[in-house]
N, C-alpha and C positions, 0 to 999 in steps of 0.2 A: 480259634481263629479259622474262619472259613477259607476255602481255597480260592485263589485268584488266577486268572489266565493273563499272560503277558504276550503281546503281539505287536508287530509293526503294521505297515499299511498294506492295502491290496496290491496285487502284482509285486510281491516282495522282491527287493534287491538284496544284495549281500548284507548291507547294514541293517535292513529291517529284520532279517532272520538272525544275524549274529547279535545285534543289540538285544533282541528278546532273550536269547540264550545267556548273554552276559548279565543282563539285569536279573534274570531268574536265578543265576548263581549268586549274585550279590544279595538279593532279597532272601534267598534260602539261608545264607550265612547270618542274616539279621533276624532269622526266626520266622519268616513268612512261609506259608504253604502255597507255592506257586508252580505253574507249568508254562514253559515257553511253547507257544503254538504259532501257526502261520495262517495268513489269509490267502494262501495260494502256494503252488508248488515252486520250489527253487528254480531259478533260471540257470542257464548253462554255466555262467561264471560262478554262481553260488554253489552249484553242484561240484564244480572243480575244487572249490575251497573246502567244502565238506569232505569230499573224497580225499583230498590231500592230507587232511588232519584226522581222517578216519572218524568223522563225527556224523552221527545220524541226522537226517533231516527232521525237522519238527513235524508234529501232527498238524494236518490242515483242518481248519474248522470253517464252516459257513455261517454259523450262528454261535452265540455264546450264552444267551440268557437261559437256554435250556440246560446249561451246565453249572453256571456260577451267577452270583449276584454282584461280583466285583471284578473289575479288570484294570490292568495297567498298560498304558500305551507307550510305545517307543517309536521314534523316527516318524511320527506324524501326530497331528491333533485334529485336522479337519474331518468333520463327520462323513463327508462324501468319499473320503479316502479310507475309511475304517470299516469295521464289521457292520452288516446291515441292521442289526438290532442293538446298536450301541446305546440308543435312547432307553433301552429296557434294563440297563445295568448301571451300577455306580462306577465312575472312573476315580480311582484313588491315587494314581501316580501317572505323571507324564514326563518322559525324558525325550527332548526333541531339539532339533536345530533348524527348524523351518519357521516360516511366518505363523502367527496365530490367527486363525479365521474359522468362522462357523463352529465355534467351540464354546460350550457352557456346561456347567454342572449345577446340581441342586445342593451339593454339599462341598465343604472345603476339601482341598486335596493338596498333595505335594506336586508342584509343577516346577520343573527345571528346564529352562531353555537357554541356549547359548548360541551366538552367531559364529559357530565354528563349522568346519567342513564335514563333520560326521558325528552321528550320535555316539558312536563307540569312543570318540575322543572325550566326550562328556563323561561317559562311564569310566574311562581310564582315570579321569580326575577324581571321580567319586571313590574308586578303589583306593587311590592314593590318600584322599582325605580321611578315609576310615582306617588307613594303614592295613588294608586287607590285601593279602597276597593274591596275585593273578596266576592261576595255573598255566603251565606251559602251553597246553593245547588251546586254552581259551585266549591266551595272549596272541597266538598265531591267527586265530579266527578274528579277533578284534583288529589286529594289524591288517588283515585282508580287507575288512570293512572300510577302514580308513583309506587304504590304497584305492579301493573301488570308488568311493565317493569323491575323492580328490584327484582321481586319475593320476595316481602316483605322485601326489603333491604338486601337480601342475595346474590344477583348477584354480580360478580366482577366488574360490571359496576357502582355499587353504589358509590356515592361520598358524602362528607360532605354536599354539596349543596342539594343533594336529601334528606338526613336525616333531614336537617333543614327545607326543604320545607314540608316534611311529618309532622314534629312537628307542624309547623305553621298551615297547612291546617287542621290537625286533631283537633287542638284547635278551629279553626273557625267553623268547621262542627260538633264538639262535638262527635267524633267517637273514639271508642277503636280500635286502629290500628291493634293489633294482632288478636283479635277475628273476626273483620270484614274482615281483609285481608285473613285469612285462608278460611273463608266461600266464599269469592269472588273467590279465586283461585280454590277452589274445584268446584265451579259452572261451571267453564270452562272446566272441565275434564270428562264430561259425554260422553265418546267416543262411547258408544253403540248406541247412537242416530244418529251417523254420518256414511255415506258411506265411503268406502276407498278413493274415489276421494275427498270427502269433507275433509277428514283428511289431505291429502297431500296438498290440496289447501288452507286450512283455514288460515294458517299463513306462506305463501311462498313468497319469493322475488327472483328476478332475478338479476344476477350480470355478468358483463363482466370482465373476469380475463385473461389478456394476450391474448385476442382474442378468448377465449373460453366462451361460453354461459353456465353459471352455475345457476341452480335453487336450492335454499336452503329453505326447509320448516321446521317448528318446531311444534311438537305436545306436549302439556303439559298434564301430567297425574299424578295421585297419585299412579299408579301401572304400571311399565313398561311392565309387562306381557300383559296388556290390549292392548298395541300397538304391541308388538313382536309376539303375537299369530296371528296377522293379516298381518304379513310380506309379505306373498305370494301375497295377494290382493293389498297391498300397492305398491309392486314392479311392479305389472302388470299395475296399474294406472300411476306410474311414467314413465314406458316405453312408455305408450300410449301418455302421454303428451310430452315426448321427441320427439317422431315421429311427433306429430302434430305441435309443436312449435319450433322445431329445437334446443333444448337444447343438449349440449354435455354431461353434467353431471347433475344428479339430486340427491341431498342429502336430506334425511329426518332425522331430529334430534328429537328423542323422549326423553323428559325431565321429570324426576320426580320432581315436584315442592316442595315436602316435604323434600327430602334429597339432592337435587342438583346434581344428577347423570344423565347421558344421555347414550343413545345407538344411534349409527349412522347406517342408512340403506342407501346403495349406489346403484345407477343404472347408467349405462353409463360408459364412459371412459374419461380420463385415471384414473383407480382406484389406480395405483401406486402413483399418486399425492396425493390422499387422505391419503394413508398410510404414505407417507413422511411428509405431513403437520401435522399429529397428532401422528407421531412416533408409529404407531401401525400396526397390520396385520389384514386384513379383513378375516373373516371366514363366509362363507354363505352370503357374501355381507354385513357383519355387523361387528361393533366393539364397544367395551365399552369405554366410555369417562367419567371416574369418575370426578366429580367436574366441568364439562363443562355445563354451562346453557345459556351462552350468544352467540347468533349468531354474534352479532355486534363485540364483543371483543375477543371471544375465537374460533370462527369458520372462519369468513371471513378473518381476517388478516393472520393466518397461511396458509390458503388455497391459498390466493393471493400470498403470499411469495413463496410458493412451485411452483406455476405456473410460477412465474417470475424468479425463480432461474436458 
């Protein structure tokens, strides 16, 4: 059996990196020759998690076809969010919790997608179904991924499956979810250490919406003013990336992880689509979105619907 690489999306968040590690462990136990890699360096939150559990960061790759013929995807499926040479390899497995778009294969594959808050929740279910024991360290990592993706179970993407996975993983890892979760989320919000470009790129994904190339980034913070005070610089970098990469619209969502409110910063056109999607009016290329924390559930669907209307 030839070796396969397992990886999450570009600009990896905690779930993208942890899910790759968790699925690699799972597949190794099933007899596969695999390696968990990443399509970018860990962000501050993920670095905190890896350091907390004394877990090494995965190797970063830019291409995969020079190494393997087969890959396994976690936490994404859309080609523009994946490795640049995805079309040159066979995808044999996908474990994901996002919409399915711009994805096709030439051969049959194992594809598992569930509308839950985190890919690591699905992987927890898979471990349970196989009656496979989750090691203590891995349980802590997977717990961290679910806390991250669901904002400590406060995101509207949170399901009963996520809550049960958190309960089970916290018991295995012997972790107090609330205190650890708050410390972990705060660790990812040291914005002063990042440049404007790093902020807009840190958690950004590209989407095709009715023929328009849309880039949506998200910045987590404990004080929205820390982001909004840098709006001019952020907009300048957003415009520069639009010119360089051909995006029609670039949206940056600044989210307060403590009270679940967000502010939207918009560059490009058509801005009226953004106003229509969120039933709001932009002022200074900005709008308040109380209670909006999830790009997957609260930003992408209404924006897609507005473009397609």
